C-alpha positions as CSV (number, residue, x, y, z in Angstrom):
1,M,10.1,-11.9,10.2
2,K,7.2,-13.1,7.5
3,Q,4.9,-10.6,8.7
4,S,7.1,-7.5,9.2
5,I,8.0,-8.5,4.9
6,G,4.5,-8.7,4.3
7,K,3.8,-5.5,6.1
8,R,6.2,-3.4,3.9
9,L,4.6,-4.9,0.9
10,R,1.2,-3.9,1.4
11,L,2.6,0.0,2.6
12,I,4.5,-0.2,-0.5
13,R,2.2,-1.4,-2.5
14,I,-0.7,0.8,-1.1
15,E,1.9,4.0,-1.3
16,K,2.4,3.3,-4.7
17,G,-1.3,3.2,-5.9
18,M,-1.5,-0.1,-7.0
19,S,-2.7,-3.4,-6.5
20,Q,-2.5,-6.6,-6.4
21,G,-3.7,-7.5,-9.6
22,D,-0.7,-4.8,-10.8
23,I,1.6,-7.0,-9.1
24,E,0.5,-9.9,-11.1
25,A,0.0,-8.5,-14.2
26,K,4.1,-6.9,-14.0
27,T,5.5,-10.2,-12.5
28,G,3.5,-12.9,-13.2
29,L,2.8,-14.4,-9.0
30,L,-0.4,-14.8,-9.0
31,R,-2.3,-12.6,-6.9
32,S,-3.1,-15.0,-4.2
33,Y,0.3,-15.6,-3.7
34,L,0.6,-12.3,-3.0
35,S,-1.9,-11.8,-1.0
36,R,-0.5,-14.7,1.1
37,V,2.5,-12.6,1.7
38,E,1.1,-9.8,2.7
39,N,-0.8,-11.7,5.2
40,G,2.0,-13.6,6.7
41,H,1.3,-16.9,5.4
42,T,4.3,-17.7,3.5
43,I,7.5,-15.9,2.2
44,P,8.4,-15.4,-0.9
45,S,12.1,-16.6,-1.8
46,L,14.8,-13.5,-2.0
47,H,14.5,-14.1,-6.2
48,T,10.8,-13.7,-5.7
49,L,11.0,-10.9,-3.1
50,G,13.6,-9.3,-6.4
51,K,10.7,-9.3,-8.6
52,I,8.5,-7.8,-6.7
53,A,10.7,-5.1,-5.2
54,T,11.2,-4.5,-9.3
55,A,7.3,-4.6,-10.1
56,L,6.7,-1.3,-7.2
57,G,10.4,0.4,-8.1
58,V,12.4,0.3,-5.1
59,S,15.1,-1.5,-4.0
60,L,15.2,-5.1,-2.2
61,A,16.4,-3.2,1.0
62,E,13.5,-1.2,1.0
63,M,11.5,-4.4,0.8
64,V,13.0,-5.7,4.3
65,E,13.8,-2.9,6.5
66,P,11.4,-1.3,8.4
67,P,10.7,2.1,7.3
68,K,11.3,5.3,8.4
69,G,9.8,9.1,8.5
70,E,6.4,9.6,6.7
71,A,6.4,5.9,5.7
72,A,6.1,4.8,9.8
73,K,3.5,7.1,10.4
74,N,1.9,5.4,7.1
75,A,2.2,1.9,8.2
76,R,1.1,2.5,11.4
77,V,-1.9,4.4,9.3
78,L,-2.7,1.5,7.2
79,G,-2.1,-1.3,8.9
80,D,-5.6,-1.0,9.9
81,K,-7.3,-3.2,6.8
82,R,-10.3,-0.5,6.3
83,H,-7.7,2.2,6.6
84,A,-5.6,0.8,4.0
85,R,-9.3,0.2,1.8
86,F,-10.3,3.8,2.2
87,W,-7.2,5.2,1.3
88,H,-6.8,3.0,-2.0
89,L,-10.5,4.4,-3.3
90,M,-9.3,8.1,-2.2
91,R,-6.8,7.2,-5.1
92,K,-8.7,5.7,-7.3
93,Y,-11.5,8.3,-7.0
94,V,-10.0,11.1,-6.0
95,P,-7.8,11.7,-9.3
96,A,-11.0,12.2,-11.6
97,L,-12.0,15.1,-9.6
98,R,-12.2,18.9,-10.1
99,Q,-9.9,21.0,-8.2
100,R,-13.1,22.7,-6.6
101,D,-14.6,19.3,-5.8
102,R,-11.2,18.0,-4.5
103,R,-11.3,21.4,-2.2
104,L,-14.8,20.8,-0.7
105,L,-14.4,17.2,0.3
106,A,-11.2,18.5,2.0
107,G,-12.9,20.5,3.4
108,L,-16.0,18.2,4.8
109,A,-13.1,15.7,6.2
110,R,-11.7,18.4,8.3
111,R,-15.0,19.7,9.8
112,M,-15.9,16.3,10.4
113,A,-12.5,15.7,11.6
114,T,-13.0,18.4,14.5
115,S,-16.8,18.2,14.7
116,R,-15.7,14.9,17.0
């Protein structure tokens, strides 16, 4: 159970485009504590889990239930830390790109994926 809560927390946090530092600022919980929860080293109390859920803008139920649909597909991809880091960086930099550059980036990714 502790591993699934941590994975779910990381997935929701990344989907919301938030960092552990963002959660730290909203809850007062240390970033190192949030890291230990996400990595399955500690289990938060129900009260603490509620604080994290509020900071993420989700219900407590969403924090503990397994993802469904599109979120389940994202969970598989973001379960790999390299993918999660890549998507975090993309969320950070893509909004600063002009529309033309976004299309260029998408086209380049499409070409690279289909040339394998």
